[in-house]
N, C-alpha and C positions, 0 to 999 in steps of 0.2 A: 914356772909361772910366767916368766917374761915371754917364753916361746908361745905359750897358750894365748897370752894377751895379744901378742903380735899377730897370731893366726886369726884370732877373733876379729881384730881390727882390720886385717887384710880382707877377711870374708865380708865384713860389713861394707868396706870400701868397694869391693867387687860387686856386691848386690846393688848398692846405690848407683854405681856406674852403669850397670846393666839397666836399671830402672830409668835412669836419665836418657840412655840411648833409646830405649823402647818408647819413651814418651815423645821422641822426635821422629821416630821411624813411621813409615806408612806401610802397614802390612796387609791391610784388608781392602777389598774392593766390592762393588755392587755385584751380587750374585744373579746373573742373568739366566733365565730359563733357556733351554736348548730345544725344547719340543715345538710342535706346531701350535698355532694360535688357539685351537680348540682345547688343547691340553693346558695352556696358560689360563684360560677361562675356568676350566674345571678345577685347577689347583687353587684359584682365587676363591671359589665357592667352598672348597674343602677347608681352607685355612681362614676363611672369613676376613679376607684382606682386599684392599683396593689393588688395582694393577697400575704399575708405572711402565709405560711403553716409550722407549727411546726410538723415535722414527728417524732413521738416518739414511745416508747414501754412501756408497763405498768411495766415491771421489771427493766427498765433502771434507775440506780441511778443518773447519771448526768442529765437526763431529769427532775427528781424530784427536784434536786438542782436548776436548771434553773427556773422551775415553781414556786418554793418557794421564791427564793432570787433575781431573775433578772426580771422576768415578772411582779413582783409586785412593781417594782420601778416606782415612778411618772414620771421620765424623760423618761423611756422606754415606759410606758403606753401612755403618751401624744404623743410621736413621732409615735409609731406604730398605735395607734387608729386613728390618723390624716391622716396617709399616706397609710394605708393598710386596706383591709378587712382581718381579721385574722381568721385562722382556726387551729384547733389542732386535729390531727387524729392519732390514734393508728395504726401503719403500719402492725400490726399482727392480726387485727380484722376487720371483715366486709369489707367495700369498701376500707379500708386502705391497704389490701393485694394487691389489683389491683393497687392502686396508688403507692405503694412502688416499685412494679416491673416497672411500667411505668416511674417513675422518677428516677430509678436506685438508690434507697436508700439502702446503704450498711452498715451504721452505725447510731447509735442513740446518741444524737438527731441530726437530719439533718434539716436545715432551708432552705426552698425553697421560692424564691420570683418570682412570676409568673405574666404574663400579664393577661388581662381580658379573654383571650381564654385558659388560663392554660398553656402557654408556659413558660419554664424556662428563667428568665432574670438574676437571680443571685442565688448563693447557697453557703452555708457554713455548717460546722458541728462542734459538740463538745460543751462542757460546757465552759463558759468563764465569766469574770467579766462583770458587767453592762456596764462599759465604752466601752469595746471592742465590746459588743453586739450592743450597740447603733451605733457604727461606722459601723458595718456590715449593719445595717438598712439604714444608710446614704449612704453607698456605693451602695446599691441596687437601690436607686433613682437617682444616679449620673451616667449618660450614660458612661462617660469615665472610670468608675471604675467597671462597670457591667461585670460579668463573660461572658455573651454571646457576648458582644461587643469585649472584649479582645480576646475571642476565635476566632471570625470572623477575627480580625486583624492578628492573628497568621496563620490561614489557607489561608489567602490571601497573605501570604508570608512575613509579617513584621518580620525581624530578628534582629532589633536593640537590642543590648544586655541590655540596660536599660529597654526597653519595655518588653523583655523576663523575666527579673527579676520580674517586676510587675506582669506579667501573671503567672509565676511559683508560686509566692507568693499566688495568688488567688486560683489557681487550687490545690495547696498543702493543702488547707483548705476545700476542697469539699468532701473528703472521697470517691472519685471515682478513678477508675483505669486509671490514666493518666501518669503513669511512662514512657511510651514509648516516650512521648513528651520530657521529660528530657533526656532520653537516646539519642534521635535524636540530641538534642542540643550538649551534651558533645561529641558525636561521630564526630561532625563537628569541634571540637577544637583540634588543635595540642598541643603538650606539651608546646611549647613556648607561645601559646595563653592562656593556662591554668594558667600560671604564670602572672596573671594580677589582678588588684584590683576588677574588676567586677566578675571575675571567683573565686576569694577567697570568695566573697559574695555568689555566686551560690553554691559552694561546702559547705560552712559553713551552709547555710540555707536548702539546698535541697538534698544534696548527703550524705546519711548515710549508704550506703552499703559498709561494710568494705572490700568487695572483688572487689570493682569497681576500674577501672584504676585511677579515679580522687582521691579517698581516698588514694590509695597507692602512688600516686604522691605527695599528701600532706605529707604523712609520710616521704617520701624520700627527701623532700625539706622544712623542718621546717624553716631553717634560711632564705631561699629565700623569703618565704611568710611573714616573719616578716617585710618586706618593706611595706606591706599593712595593717598590723594589729599588735597586741601585741602577745608576746609569750604565755601569759596566755590564750588569746582567742583561739589560735591554740591548746594548751593543753586541753582546755575545749571541743573543737570540737572533738578531738580524743577520749577523755574520754567518752563523751556522745554517740559517734558512736559505741564504743566497748561494752558499758554497756549491752544492751539487748542480742546481740549474745553471749557475754561471759557468761552471766548468763544461757542462754539456754544450754550451754555445760555442766553445772553442773547437769542438769537433764537428760543428755543423758545416754543411756544404755552402751555406750562405755566410760568407765572411763578415757580413754586416751585423750578424746577430750578436757577436761579442762586443762590437762597438756600441750597439744599443744597450746591451746589458751593463757595460761600464758606465754609460751615461745615467742609467737608472740607479746604479749603486751610488754614484756621486751625488745624484739628486736626493737620495735618501738622507744625506747629511748626518751620518752617524760616524762616530770617532774611528771606527776600524775600516772605513771604506777603502782607503788607499792600501791598507794592509791586505784586504781581501783581493783587490785587483792584482797586487804583487804575488799573492799565493797562487791565484789562478794562472797567472803567466808562468810561474815556476813549474806548476804541474804540467802545463802545456809544453814547455821546453823539454821536460823529462819524457813526456809521452812521445814527442817527436825525436827524442835522443839528440837534441841540439845542445850538446854538452858545452860548447864554447859560450853560447849565450847564457846557458844555465849558470856556468861558472862566473861569468862577468856580473850577472845580476845578483848572484849570491854574495859575492865579494863587495858589491856596491851598496846593497840595500838590506842585507840580512840583519845587521846590527840595529838598523832603524826600526824594523818591523817585527822581528822574530827572535830577539836576543834572549828571551826567557821562555820560549816555546820549546819544551823538551822534545816533543815528537818531531817538530820541524828541524831542529838542530840535529837530531838523530838521523833523519832521512837525508838531509843535505850532506852532512859529513860522510855518511855511508856512500853516497853517490860520488862524492869527491874521491873517496878511497878507491872506488871501483873504476872511475873513468878519467880522473884528472891526474896528470903526471907532474905538473909544475911543483917543485919542492917547496916554494914559499906558500903556494896555495894549500898544500897539504899540511903545512904547519898551522895555518889558520883553521883548517878543518879539524885538526887534532884538538885545538882549543874548543871548538864547537862540540866535538864528541865528548870531551871531558865535562863540559858544562851540562850536556844532556844527561850524562851518567849521574851527576850530582843532583839534578832536578828530578830524575826518575830512576828508581832502584831496580827496575826490571832487568832480567838476565841479558836480554838482547842489547840493552844499552851498554852494559859492561863489556860484552863481547865486541860490540862495535868500536868502543874505545880501544880495546886491545888491538883490533885490526888496524886502526889509525896509528897506534904506536908502532906497529910493525912497518907500516907504510913510511913512517918517519925514521926508520932504521934504529928504533929503540927495542931491540930484540928481547932482551931479558925482562924489561918492564912489560912488554907485550905478553910474554909467556906467563908471567906472574899474574897479570890481570885476567888472562883467559882462564888460568887455573882457578882463580877466584870465582869467575863467572860459572864455571862448571860445577864447583862446589855449591854455589847458590842454587843452580838449577836442580841438582840432586836433592838438596834439602827441601826444595819446594815441590818435589815430585814431578819435575819437568823432564822431558827428554833432552839429554845433553849430548847426543851422538854427533850432531853437526859441529858442536864446539870442540868436542874431543878429536874429531877428524882433523879440524884446522890446527889444533894444538900439536897433534902428532906430526903433521906436515912441517910445522915450524921447527920442531925438535930434531927432525931427521934431515932437514935441508942443510946443504953445505953452506958454511958461513963465508 
């Protein structure tokens, strides 16, 4: 009896263990058709399903990330395989070139959701986490959220501002040239109307042109907009809007452009102005590979401006690990890398910390942290080959 009881207990434990393991494993992926486009359309008609088309290019890094880490998720696979006939076509090869032109594909990856005749119902673009991609798929089968239905409402004259916010949110993610619609909306708004909760949301999410009337209205009315949001949110909007055009001035042949842009940033009188100028300078030093100035400026000002910015800490510590040899500077970079890892749990942040540990001659700790990073990557369905390669080098290197 005791033997039978132990056997039953062991079997129950074994079954539960397998169940737990299966619940965390990712065994399924989107089933993409392998035939020509005409066959995809025919199958959609036969099975009475919409079509999901992953429009990609072979050189596209984000496309590869989506294929490796998102399309292979069980939740994604189950939903897309159930609701769509799925196709994956290189837009720069074969019939993909024709389809890319026909569907106005301007960026990769672009996700097209089509009816059985090949007409666009919904679209989106760019890499994203699995949960957001799943929501895109759900929106594609929900009529009131479909791009084509929102577009029809707009061109039939619906100008309710809450609807317009929803519509702009959708079209801003399509990677198509629809800026004229946003321009039409803002041109219809007086300055008194701009100063409203919904238009703060409109400006914050959709208007990043630093030369636009709306952006400059925001600059001149910081305090007034604080009725609808926080001062930090306004500062972040201004910072993010200036970031790209400001950096582009540092690459201009006209050296006066960056000076004029710095003056404009300072005249905007927002709390993150000096931080923005510091960020642009650091990007410029990195682009020019001026690692001496880069190192000096990081050591001098990073704590003042970027002590809690995980991405900045990650990037700067990584560059120190790659280009800086001074032992004392590497110790400081190790602290930045550790802080970045604590602020952001992504695999690459753990791996970066491991590399800085190795640079600081803490071999066993480096190996342990890199092993942890590899396990996290595998559990998340990420490709861990690059980390495994580094780990193997460390383990085989002579001490």
